C-alpha positions as CSV (number, residue, x, y, z in Angstrom):
1,M,-84.6,162.6,-34.8
2,Q,-82.6,161.3,-31.9
3,I,-83.9,163.3,-28.9
4,I,-81.6,162.7,-26.0
5,P,-82.5,163.8,-22.5
6,A,-79.4,164.7,-20.4
7,I,-78.3,163.9,-16.9
8,D,-75.3,165.8,-15.7
9,L,-73.8,164.3,-12.5
10,K,-72.2,166.3,-9.7
11,E,-71.4,164.5,-6.5
12,G,-73.9,161.8,-7.4
13,C,-76.8,164.2,-8.0
14,A,-78.4,165.3,-11.3
15,V,-77.7,169.0,-11.8
16,R,-77.7,171.6,-14.6
17,L,-75.1,174.3,-15.1
18,S,-75.3,177.6,-16.9
19,Q,-72.6,178.2,-19.5
20,G,-70.6,175.3,-18.0
21,L,-69.9,177.1,-14.7
22,M,-69.7,174.6,-11.8
23,E,-70.6,177.2,-9.3
24,S,-73.9,177.7,-11.1
25,A,-75.0,174.0,-10.5
26,K,-78.6,173.6,-9.6
27,V,-79.7,170.2,-8.2
28,Y,-82.8,168.7,-9.9
29,A,-82.6,165.1,-8.6
30,E,-80.7,163.5,-5.7
31,N,-81.5,160.1,-7.3
32,P,-80.5,160.1,-11.0
33,L,-81.7,156.6,-11.5
34,E,-85.3,157.7,-10.8
35,L,-84.8,160.4,-13.3
36,A,-83.5,158.0,-15.9
37,K,-86.5,155.7,-15.3
38,H,-88.9,158.7,-15.7
39,F,-87.3,159.5,-19.1
40,E,-87.8,155.8,-20.1
41,E,-91.4,155.8,-19.0
42,I,-92.3,158.9,-21.1
43,G,-90.8,157.5,-24.2
44,A,-87.0,158.2,-24.3
45,K,-84.8,155.7,-26.2
46,Y,-81.5,157.5,-25.5
47,L,-79.8,159.1,-22.5
48,H,-76.9,161.5,-22.4
49,I,-74.8,161.3,-19.2
50,V,-72.0,163.7,-18.3
51,D,-69.8,163.1,-15.3
52,L,-69.1,166.7,-14.5
53,D,-66.8,165.9,-11.6
54,G,-64.9,163.6,-13.9
55,A,-64.6,166.2,-16.6
56,F,-62.8,168.6,-14.3
57,A,-60.7,165.9,-12.6
58,G,-59.7,164.2,-15.8
59,E,-61.0,160.8,-14.6
60,P,-64.4,159.3,-13.9
61,K,-65.9,160.2,-10.5
62,N,-69.5,159.0,-10.7
63,R,-69.0,155.4,-12.0
64,A,-71.3,153.8,-9.4
65,V,-74.3,156.0,-10.4
66,I,-73.7,155.4,-14.1
67,A,-73.4,151.6,-13.5
68,Q,-76.7,151.6,-11.7
69,I,-78.5,153.4,-14.5
70,C,-77.0,151.1,-17.1
71,K,-78.1,148.0,-15.1
72,E,-81.6,149.2,-14.3
73,S,-82.8,150.9,-17.5
74,K,-83.1,149.8,-21.1
75,L,-82.0,153.2,-22.5
76,K,-79.3,153.6,-25.0
77,I,-76.7,155.5,-23.0
78,E,-73.9,157.7,-24.0
79,V,-71.4,158.8,-21.4
80,G,-68.8,161.6,-21.3
81,G,-66.6,163.3,-18.7
82,G,-63.1,162.5,-17.7
83,I,-62.5,159.7,-20.3
84,R,-58.9,159.8,-21.2
85,N,-57.8,156.2,-21.9
86,E,-58.8,152.9,-23.4
87,E,-59.3,151.3,-20.0
88,T,-62.1,153.7,-19.2
89,I,-63.7,153.3,-22.6
90,Q,-63.6,149.5,-22.1
91,H,-65.0,149.8,-18.6
92,Y,-68.0,151.8,-19.8
93,E,-68.6,149.4,-22.7
94,D,-68.6,146.5,-20.2
95,L,-71.2,148.3,-18.2
96,G,-73.5,148.4,-21.3
97,V,-72.9,152.0,-22.4
98,E,-73.9,152.4,-26.0
99,R,-71.5,155.2,-26.9
100,V,-68.5,156.8,-25.2
101,I,-67.9,160.6,-25.6
102,L,-64.3,161.8,-26.0
103,G,-63.7,165.5,-25.6
104,S,-60.5,166.9,-24.1
105,I,-58.4,163.8,-25.1
106,A,-59.7,164.0,-28.7
107,L,-58.5,167.6,-29.0
108,K,-55.1,166.8,-27.4
109,N,-54.6,163.5,-29.3
110,P,-56.9,163.2,-32.4
111,D,-55.0,160.0,-33.5
112,F,-56.0,158.3,-30.2
113,A,-59.7,159.2,-30.8
114,L,-59.5,157.9,-34.4
115,K,-57.9,154.7,-33.2
116,M,-60.5,154.2,-30.5
117,A,-63.3,154.8,-33.1
118,E,-62.0,151.7,-34.9
119,K,-62.7,149.5,-31.9
120,Y,-65.5,151.2,-30.0
121,A,-68.6,153.3,-30.5
122,I,-67.1,156.7,-30.1
123,V,-68.7,160.1,-30.1
124,I,-66.6,163.3,-30.3
125,G,-67.7,166.1,-28.0
126,I,-66.9,169.5,-29.5
127,D,-67.7,172.3,-27.0
128,A,-66.9,175.8,-28.2
129,K,-66.6,179.3,-26.8
130,D,-66.7,181.9,-29.5
131,G,-66.2,179.2,-32.1
132,K,-63.0,177.8,-30.4
133,V,-62.8,174.4,-28.7
134,A,-62.9,174.3,-24.9
135,T,-61.6,171.5,-22.8
136,E,-61.1,170.3,-19.1
137,G,-64.8,170.6,-18.3
138,W,-65.0,173.8,-20.4
139,A,-62.6,175.5,-18.0
140,K,-59.9,176.1,-20.8
141,S,-60.4,177.5,-24.2
142,G,-57.7,177.2,-26.9
143,N,-57.2,178.5,-30.4
144,V,-58.6,175.6,-32.4
145,L,-61.6,176.4,-34.4
146,A,-64.5,174.0,-33.8
147,W,-65.3,173.4,-37.5
148,E,-61.7,172.8,-38.4
149,F,-61.4,170.3,-35.5
150,A,-64.6,168.6,-36.7
151,E,-63.1,168.2,-40.2
152,L,-60.4,166.0,-38.8
153,F,-62.9,163.2,-38.3
154,K,-64.4,163.3,-41.8
155,G,-64.4,159.7,-43.2
156,S,-63.6,158.1,-39.9
157,K,-65.5,155.5,-37.9
158,V,-66.7,158.1,-35.3
159,K,-70.4,157.5,-34.7
160,A,-71.4,161.1,-34.0
161,I,-70.3,164.5,-33.0
162,I,-72.0,166.4,-30.2
163,C,-71.4,170.2,-30.6
164,T,-72.2,172.6,-27.8
165,D,-72.2,176.4,-27.9
166,I,-71.1,177.0,-24.3
167,A,-72.4,180.6,-24.3
168,R,-76.0,179.2,-24.8
169,D,-75.8,176.1,-22.6
170,G,-78.3,176.2,-19.8
171,M,-79.5,179.7,-20.8
172,L,-82.7,178.7,-22.6
173,N,-82.2,181.2,-25.4
174,G,-82.3,178.8,-28.4
175,L,-79.9,176.5,-30.1
176,N,-77.1,177.7,-32.3
177,I,-78.3,175.9,-35.4
178,D,-76.0,177.6,-37.8
179,F,-73.0,176.5,-35.7
180,T,-74.3,172.9,-35.6
181,K,-75.0,172.8,-39.3
182,K,-71.4,174.0,-40.0
183,I,-70.0,171.2,-37.8
184,Q,-72.1,168.7,-39.7
185,E,-71.1,170.0,-43.1
186,K,-67.4,170.0,-42.3
187,S,-67.3,166.6,-40.7
188,A,-69.9,164.8,-42.8
189,I,-70.8,162.9,-39.6
190,F,-74.1,162.6,-37.8
191,T,-74.2,165.7,-35.6
192,I,-76.1,166.2,-32.4
193,A,-77.0,169.8,-31.3
194,S,-76.6,170.8,-27.7
195,G,-76.8,174.0,-25.6
196,G,-79.7,176.4,-25.3
197,L,-82.7,174.4,-26.5
198,S,-85.7,176.3,-25.2
199,S,-88.9,175.5,-27.2
200,L,-90.7,173.6,-29.8
201,Q,-89.4,176.0,-32.4
202,D,-85.9,174.7,-31.9
203,F,-87.0,171.2,-33.0
204,A,-88.6,172.6,-36.2
205,G,-85.4,174.6,-36.9
206,L,-83.3,171.4,-36.5
207,E,-85.5,169.5,-38.9
208,N,-85.4,172.4,-41.5
209,A,-81.6,172.4,-41.2
210,G,-81.3,168.6,-41.7
211,I,-79.9,168.1,-38.2
212,N,-81.2,164.8,-36.7
213,G,-80.0,164.8,-33.1
214,V,-80.4,167.0,-30.1
215,I,-79.7,166.9,-26.4
216,V,-82.4,168.2,-24.1
217,G,-81.5,169.5,-20.7
218,K,-82.7,172.6,-18.9
219,A,-85.7,173.1,-21.1
220,F,-87.1,169.8,-19.6
221,Y,-86.0,170.5,-16.0
222,E,-87.5,173.9,-16.0
223,G,-90.8,172.8,-17.6
224,K,-90.3,174.8,-20.8
225,I,-91.2,171.8,-23.0
226,N,-93.4,168.7,-22.8
227,L,-90.9,166.0,-23.6
228,Q,-93.4,163.2,-23.9
229,E,-95.2,165.1,-26.7
230,I,-91.9,165.9,-28.4
231,F,-90.9,162.2,-28.4
232,R,-94.2,161.4,-30.2
233,K,-93.9,164.2,-32.7
234,F,-90.3,164.2,-33.7
235,E,-88.4,161.1,-32.6
236,D,-87.6,158.2,-35.0
């Protein structure tokens, strides 16, 4: 299983939100690099970084912090938030980012996302409210069903799909495994669960459902899980 700790960046700090609401931001680290190094020290192989300011602005806002983490850690890093063009994708690849996450632009222009996946390691971020895809830092919700959107990428070069049930994100009330499984089945692409992870039981549920990727956020920050033990027990 790919167990991917998350660092969400707001004004250069590592924060967590509840249900994607910026006003709910709680700062957990003023130095995200130290946090990334801690994840590496306890056994992480991967790191999920979201530029929250970038997601709302439509362009990256925390590039310097991300560049520093890329330079000073050996983690396989995926980055999302405000990535809307090839220039930004290329910039992150040049920094050493392993995978680039496309969210809003993939919904607006699926052909662009498919084209980029032919050239770069692209992950599609599908964030849903009531089963419908949300964009612009989750501020806007449309009428496109998440699993129908996921199906557009079936047979493509997309490396993975990250699917988040926004209602559960940061709430510590358990992953929506059925939702994740449906995305995986419709897309036939490696799917990473996100939003609501709260306990060891969630990892067992993912294994039973055949889902081999998960993002860990608030459950770690609030001390609900021992991440070092989980790396030993579940990770590849």
